[in-house]
TORKOL-4160 file (C-alpha; in steps of 0.2 Angstrom, whole numbers, padded with zeros to 4 digits, m for minus):
230
<pt num="1" X="0000" Y="0000" Z="0000"/>
<pt num="2" X="0007" Y="0017" Z="m0005"/>
<pt num="3" X="0009" Y="0032" Z="0006"/>
<pt num="4" X="m0004" Y="0041" Z="m0003"/>
<pt num="5" X="m0017" Y="0027" Z="m0001"/>
<pt num="6" X="m0013" Y="0025" Z="0017"/>
<pt num="7" X="m0015" Y="0044" Z="0020"/>
<pt num="8" X="m0032" Y="0044" Z="0011"/>
<pt num="9" X="m0038" Y="0029" Z="0021"/>
<pt num="10" X="m0033" Y="0037" Z="0038"/>
<pt num="11" X="m0041" Y="0054" Z="0033"/>
<pt num="12" X="m0057" Y="0045" Z="0029"/>
<pt num="13" X="m0057" Y="0035" Z="0046"/>
<pt num="14" X="m0055" Y="0051" Z="0056"/>
<pt num="15" X="m0068" Y="0060" Z="0046"/>
<pt num="16" X="m0081" Y="0046" Z="0049"/>
<pt num="17" X="m0082" Y="0051" Z="0068"/>
<pt num="18" X="m0087" Y="0069" Z="0063"/>
<pt num="19" X="m0099" Y="0064" Z="0049"/>
<pt num="20" X="m0114" Y="0056" Z="0057"/>
<pt num="21" X="m0124" Y="0055" Z="0041"/>
<pt num="22" X="m0111" Y="0043" Z="0033"/>
<pt num="23" X="m0109" Y="0033" Z="0049"/>
<pt num="24" X="m0128" Y="0030" Z="0049"/>
<pt num="25" X="m0127" Y="0023" Z="0032"/>
<pt num="26" X="m0115" Y="0009" Z="0038"/>
<pt num="27" X="m0126" Y="0005" Z="0053"/>
<pt num="28" X="m0144" Y="0006" Z="0048"/>
<pt num="29" X="m0146" Y="m0011" Z="0039"/>
<pt num="30" X="m0136" Y="m0022" Z="0050"/>
<pt num="31" X="m0146" Y="m0015" Z="0065"/>
<pt num="32" X="m0163" Y="m0018" Z="0055"/>
<pt num="33" X="m0157" Y="m0036" Z="0051"/>
<pt num="34" X="m0154" Y="m0040" Z="0069"/>
<pt num="35" X="m0171" Y="m0032" Z="0074"/>
<pt num="36" X="m0181" Y="m0041" Z="0061"/>
<pt num="37" X="m0173" Y="m0058" Z="0062"/>
<pt num="38" X="m0176" Y="m0058" Z="0081"/>
<pt num="39" X="m0192" Y="m0049" Z="0083"/>
<pt num="40" X="m0203" Y="m0055" Z="0068"/>
<pt num="41" X="m0209" Y="m0073" Z="0066"/>
<pt num="42" X="m0220" Y="m0077" Z="0051"/>
<pt num="43" X="m0226" Y="m0095" Z="0047"/>
<pt num="44" X="m0219" Y="m0101" Z="0030"/>
<pt num="45" X="m0207" Y="m0086" Z="0029"/>
<pt num="46" X="m0191" Y="m0092" Z="0019"/>
<pt num="47" X="m0176" Y="m0094" Z="0030"/>
<pt num="48" X="m0164" Y="m0079" Z="0029"/>
<pt num="49" X="m0178" Y="m0069" Z="0021"/>
<pt num="50" X="m0175" Y="m0053" Z="0030"/>
<pt num="51" X="m0156" Y="m0055" Z="0030"/>
<pt num="52" X="m0155" Y="m0058" Z="0011"/>
<pt num="53" X="m0167" Y="m0043" Z="0008"/>
<pt num="54" X="m0158" Y="m0031" Z="0018"/>
<pt num="55" X="m0141" Y="m0037" Z="0012"/>
<pt num="56" X="m0145" Y="m0032" Z="m0006"/>
<pt num="57" X="m0153" Y="m0015" Z="0000"/>
<pt num="58" X="m0137" Y="m0013" Z="0010"/>
<pt num="59" X="m0126" Y="m0016" Z="m0006"/>
<pt num="60" X="m0137" Y="m0004" Z="m0016"/>
<pt num="61" X="m0137" Y="0010" Z="m0003"/>
<pt num="62" X="m0123" Y="0011" Z="0009"/>
<pt num="63" X="m0107" Y="0010" Z="m0002"/>
<pt num="64" X="m0115" Y="0020" Z="m0016"/>
<pt num="65" X="m0121" Y="0035" Z="m0005"/>
<pt num="66" X="m0106" Y="0035" Z="0006"/>
<pt num="67" X="m0094" Y="0036" Z="m0009"/>
<pt num="68" X="m0103" Y="0049" Z="m0018"/>
<pt num="69" X="m0105" Y="0060" Z="m0002"/>
<pt num="70" X="m0086" Y="0058" Z="0002"/>
<pt num="71" X="m0080" Y="0063" Z="m0015"/>
<pt num="72" X="m0092" Y="0076" Z="m0018"/>
<pt num="73" X="m0089" Y="0084" Z="m0002"/>
<pt num="74" X="m0070" Y="0084" Z="m0005"/>
<pt num="75" X="m0073" Y="0092" Z="m0022"/>
<pt num="76" X="m0085" Y="0105" Z="m0014"/>
<pt num="77" X="m0071" Y="0110" Z="m0001"/>
<pt num="78" X="m0057" Y="0109" Z="m0015"/>
<pt num="79" X="m0049" Y="0095" Z="m0005"/>
<pt num="80" X="m0048" Y="0084" Z="m0021"/>
<pt num="81" X="m0039" Y="0098" Z="m0030"/>
<pt num="82" X="m0026" Y="0098" Z="m0016"/>
<pt num="83" X="m0024" Y="0080" Z="m0017"/>
<pt num="84" X="m0021" Y="0081" Z="m0036"/>
<pt num="85" X="m0008" Y="0094" Z="m0033"/>
<pt num="86" X="0001" Y="0082" Z="m0021"/>
<pt num="87" X="0002" Y="0070" Z="m0036"/>
<pt num="88" X="m0011" Y="0058" Z="m0030"/>
<pt num="89" X="m0017" Y="0048" Z="m0045"/>
<pt num="90" X="m0035" Y="0043" Z="m0049"/>
<pt num="91" X="m0031" Y="0025" Z="m0045"/>
<pt num="92" X="m0023" Y="0029" Z="m0028"/>
<pt num="93" X="m0037" Y="0040" Z="m0023"/>
<pt num="94" X="m0050" Y="0027" Z="m0028"/>
<pt num="95" X="m0041" Y="0013" Z="m0019"/>
<pt num="96" X="m0039" Y="0023" Z="m0003"/>
<pt num="97" X="m0058" Y="0027" Z="m0002"/>
<pt num="98" X="m0063" Y="0010" Z="m0008"/>
<pt num="99" X="m0053" Y="0001" Z="0006"/>
<pt num="100" X="m0061" Y="0012" Z="0019"/>
<pt num="101" X="m0079" Y="0011" Z="0013"/>
<pt num="102" X="m0079" Y="m0008" Z="0008"/>
<pt num="103" X="m0070" Y="m0013" Z="0024"/>
<pt num="104" X="m0083" Y="m0005" Z="0035"/>
<pt num="105" X="m0097" Y="m0012" Z="0024"/>
<pt num="106" X="m0090" Y="m0029" Z="0026"/>
<pt num="107" X="m0090" Y="m0028" Z="0045"/>
<pt num="108" X="m0109" Y="m0023" Z="0043"/>
<pt num="109" X="m0111" Y="m0038" Z="0031"/>
<pt num="110" X="m0103" Y="m0050" Z="0044"/>
<pt num="111" X="m0115" Y="m0044" Z="0057"/>
<pt num="112" X="m0130" Y="m0047" Z="0045"/>
<pt num="113" X="m0124" Y="m0064" Z="0040"/>
<pt num="114" X="m0122" Y="m0069" Z="0059"/>
<pt num="115" X="m0139" Y="m0061" Z="0063"/>
<pt num="116" X="m0147" Y="m0071" Z="0049"/>
<pt num="117" X="m0140" Y="m0088" Z="0055"/>
<pt num="118" X="m0127" Y="m0090" Z="0042"/>
<pt num="119" X="m0112" Y="m0101" Z="0047"/>
<pt num="120" X="m0097" Y="m0110" Z="0040"/>
<pt num="121" X="m0096" Y="m0111" Z="0021"/>
<pt num="122" X="m0113" Y="m0102" Z="0019"/>
<pt num="123" X="m0106" Y="m0087" Z="0029"/>
<pt num="124" X="m0090" Y="m0086" Z="0019"/>
<pt num="125" X="m0100" Y="m0087" Z="0002"/>
<pt num="126" X="m0112" Y="m0074" Z="0009"/>
<pt num="127" X="m0098" Y="m0062" Z="0013"/>
<pt num="128" X="m0090" Y="m0065" Z="m0004"/>
<pt num="129" X="m0106" Y="m0061" Z="m0013"/>
<pt num="130" X="m0107" Y="m0045" Z="m0002"/>
<pt num="131" X="m0089" Y="m0040" Z="m0006"/>
<pt num="132" X="m0092" Y="m0041" Z="m0025"/>
<pt num="133" X="m0108" Y="m0030" Z="m0022"/>
<pt num="134" X="m0100" Y="m0017" Z="m0011"/>
<pt num="135" X="m0086" Y="m0015" Z="m0024"/>
<pt num="136" X="m0098" Y="m0012" Z="m0038"/>
<pt num="137" X="m0109" Y="0000" Z="m0028"/>
<pt num="138" X="m0094" Y="0009" Z="m0022"/>
<pt num="139" X="m0087" Y="0012" Z="m0040"/>
<pt num="140" X="m0104" Y="0018" Z="m0045"/>
<pt num="141" X="m0105" Y="0030" Z="m0030"/>
<pt num="142" X="m0087" Y="0036" Z="m0034"/>
<pt num="143" X="m0092" Y="0040" Z="m0052"/>
<pt num="144" X="m0107" Y="0050" Z="m0046"/>
<pt num="145" X="m0096" Y="0059" Z="m0033"/>
<pt num="146" X="m0083" Y="0064" Z="m0046"/>
<pt num="147" X="m0096" Y="0069" Z="m0059"/>
<pt num="148" X="m0105" Y="0080" Z="m0046"/>
<pt num="149" X="m0100" Y="0098" Z="m0042"/>
<pt num="150" X="m0106" Y="0098" Z="m0024"/>
<pt num="151" X="m0115" Y="0086" Z="m0011"/>
<pt num="152" X="m0132" Y="0092" Z="m0016"/>
<pt num="153" X="m0130" Y="0087" Z="m0034"/>
<pt num="154" X="m0122" Y="0071" Z="m0029"/>
<pt num="155" X="m0138" Y="0067" Z="m0018"/>
<pt num="156" X="m0149" Y="0071" Z="m0033"/>
<pt num="157" X="m0140" Y="0059" Z="m0044"/>
<pt num="158" X="m0137" Y="0044" Z="m0031"/>
<pt num="159" X="m0155" Y="0044" Z="m0024"/>
<pt num="160" X="m0164" Y="0037" Z="m0040"/>
<pt num="161" X="m0149" Y="0025" Z="m0044"/>
<pt num="162" X="m0150" Y="0019" Z="m0026"/>
<pt num="163" X="m0169" Y="0016" Z="m0027"/>
<pt num="164" X="m0166" Y="0006" Z="m0043"/>
<pt num="165" X="m0152" Y="m0005" Z="m0036"/>
<pt num="166" X="m0160" Y="m0008" Z="m0019"/>
<pt num="167" X="m0178" Y="m0011" Z="m0023"/>
<pt num="168" X="m0178" Y="m0019" Z="m0040"/>
<pt num="169" X="m0173" Y="m0036" Z="m0033"/>
<pt num="170" X="m0187" Y="m0035" Z="m0020"/>
<pt num="171" X="m0200" Y="m0030" Z="m0034"/>
<pt num="172" X="m0193" Y="m0044" Z="m0045"/>
<pt num="173" X="m0200" Y="m0057" Z="m0033"/>
<pt num="174" X="m0218" Y="m0051" Z="m0036"/>
<pt num="175" X="m0217" Y="m0046" Z="m0055"/>
<pt num="176" X="m0209" Y="m0056" Z="m0069"/>
<pt num="177" X="m0208" Y="m0042" Z="m0081"/>
<pt num="178" X="m0197" Y="m0032" Z="m0068"/>
<pt num="179" X="m0187" Y="m0048" Z="m0065"/>
<pt num="180" X="m0183" Y="m0049" Z="m0084"/>
<pt num="181" X="m0177" Y="m0031" Z="m0084"/>
<pt num="182" X="m0168" Y="m0032" Z="m0067"/>
<pt num="183" X="m0157" Y="m0047" Z="m0071"/>
<pt num="184" X="m0145" Y="m0035" Z="m0081"/>
<pt num="185" X="m0141" Y="m0026" Z="m0064"/>
<pt num="186" X="m0128" Y="m0032" Z="m0053"/>
<pt num="187" X="m0139" Y="m0031" Z="m0037"/>
<pt num="188" X="m0152" Y="m0043" Z="m0045"/>
<pt num="189" X="m0139" Y="m0056" Z="m0049"/>
<pt num="190" X="m0131" Y="m0055" Z="m0032"/>
<pt num="191" X="m0148" Y="m0057" Z="m0024"/>
<pt num="192" X="m0151" Y="m0073" Z="m0034"/>
<pt num="193" X="m0134" Y="m0079" Z="m0028"/>
<pt num="194" X="m0138" Y="m0075" Z="m0010"/>
<pt num="195" X="m0155" Y="m0083" Z="m0011"/>
<pt num="196" X="m0148" Y="m0100" Z="m0014"/>
<pt num="197" X="m0131" Y="m0100" Z="m0006"/>
<pt num="198" X="m0131" Y="m0118" Z="m0001"/>
<pt num="199" X="m0132" Y="m0123" Z="m0020"/>
<pt num="200" X="m0122" Y="m0108" Z="m0026"/>
<pt num="201" X="m0118" Y="m0109" Z="m0044"/>
<pt num="202" X="m0112" Y="m0095" Z="m0055"/>
<pt num="203" X="m0118" Y="m0097" Z="m0073"/>
<pt num="204" X="m0110" Y="m0089" Z="m0088"/>
<pt num="205" X="m0124" Y="m0076" Z="m0089"/>
<pt num="206" X="m0121" Y="m0071" Z="m0071"/>
<pt num="207" X="m0103" Y="m0070" Z="m0073"/>
<pt num="208" X="m0105" Y="m0060" Z="m0089"/>
<pt num="209" X="m0117" Y="m0048" Z="m0082"/>
<pt num="210" X="m0107" Y="m0044" Z="m0066"/>
<pt num="211" X="m0091" Y="m0042" Z="m0077"/>
<pt num="212" X="m0100" Y="m0030" Z="m0089"/>
<pt num="213" X="m0107" Y="m0020" Z="m0074"/>
<pt num="214" X="m0090" Y="m0018" Z="m0066"/>
<pt num="215" X="m0081" Y="m0014" Z="m0083"/>
<pt num="216" X="m0094" Y="m0001" Z="m0088"/>
<pt num="217" X="m0093" Y="0008" Z="m0071"/>
<pt num="218" X="m0074" Y="0008" Z="m0071"/>
<pt num="219" X="m0074" Y="0016" Z="m0089"/>
<pt num="220" X="m0086" Y="0029" Z="m0083"/>
<pt num="221" X="m0076" Y="0033" Z="m0067"/>
<pt num="222" X="m0060" Y="0036" Z="m0076"/>
<pt num="223" X="m0067" Y="0045" Z="m0090"/>
<pt num="224" X="m0077" Y="0057" Z="m0079"/>
<pt num="225" X="m0062" Y="0059" Z="m0067"/>
<pt num="226" X="m0051" Y="0064" Z="m0082"/>
<pt num="227" X="m0063" Y="0075" Z="m0089"/>
<pt num="228" X="m0068" Y="0084" Z="m0073"/>
<pt num="229" X="m0050" Y="0087" Z="m0068"/>
<pt num="230" X="m0041" Y="0093" Z="m0083"/>
């Protein structure tokens, strides 16, 4: 890990204590999972139902909104410009923030997995799927943050994206038409994987959709980063 990445990581850790809005993003769904899994008992409800549902919402919301908020705030306060003047490259800046956001989200994912009753191999698979989702969501949030001029603009961009990522998998359970459209979004593919972890099998279609999602988001991020910071 380079000095630049370590510096960015340490800066974000210190800022989290001051920024309660971002901190709530990391805590909300793990707490909801604990409450719902222990307080609600419905006959014939699928096992891990609340955990799986909140897990995908967590993927679609927390990394996305946190990354966008962090980066747009630094742009608004000209912190990003200072980092560039210190020869911090796009990849280093992205990696430093990614380690910070994804690591905290993985702690929350671990809490959710344990609260949902996952253990052993299933828990590891659950965390692996969540890791992929957090990385995708972070990259998308980082792209929105770099594109935005300030936090208000970042919020207006991320809210509709967040709603699509978080709620399409849930809606697809009740509507086949939505399911056919949602399958091209990474959160839907991850939801399908989480829903059957015991018999987890990554098909060619799933792998292709996830790879295309990641590739497109990366292309957008570096293109916008380069354009916005000429």
